N, C-alpha and C positions, 0 to 999 in steps of 0.2 A: 626476694619475691616465696611466699611459703608455696605449699602444694597440698593441694585436701585429692585424697580418691580416695576418699569415703565416704559419707554423710557421718557418720564419728570424727576424722581430722575434723572437716570443715565444720560442725558446732566446735572444740577446741577451738578452732580459730578464729568463728566467733567472740569467742567466750575468753580468747586472749586481747579481741581488741576490743572489746566492750570494757575489760576491766583496767589495758591502759586509759580508754577514756574519764575512767575514773566513774560510770556510769553502773551505778545498780539490774537487776536484770526487768525493774518494775520502770525503771527510769529508762532503758532500751526501747524498751515495750511499748511505753508511752512518745515517742517517739515515731511511730511508728504503724501505731494502730493495733500492737496484740498487749494480751494479759501478761503480768512476769512467768504464770503457768509454762504461756504457750513459749516462750523467749526459751527458760530455761527447757521443756521438752524439743526445741531446734537444738543448743546446745551440748545435750545428748542425744543423741539421736535418736529420743524416743517419737518422733512423726513425721511424716512425707514434708516436709512445707512446700507453698506452690512458690514456683516460679520468682513470679510479684512477688511475695512475701519474703526470700532470700535478696531480691534485690532492693525491698526500699529499706532494709536492715543492715546488705552491705553497707546505703547511699548514707544512713546514716552513722554507719562503725567509719562513716569515711576511707572506705573500702571500694576494691570494685571486682568483678570478674572478668578471669584474663584466660581463655583458651588454647590450648597450644597442643601438639599432637605430642602425644608419648611417647617418653623412647624407649626403644625396644633390648629389650632385655637380653641378654647372653645363653638363656637356658637349653631343656632341649627341643620349646616352638611345639612344642604337643598341650596346648592349653596353657601356653603359659602366662595370657592374659586373663582369661578368667579363675 
């Protein structure tokens, strides 16, 4: 399981999934009604994609969103979550 803790990491994971499936940004975008430029901006975290857009892209790439509680760090407890 891959964990995305930021938009940048999510974009990298989406790009990896797209490349593994042999799709170009243009092809992936066409599957979900996005331009190549928008797919690029999502993969590089240069835009805030809507939840609907992310779900459509995830589905096209054969992925799903899984939510789970974040593991508690062993830090000082002061601002560790931010």
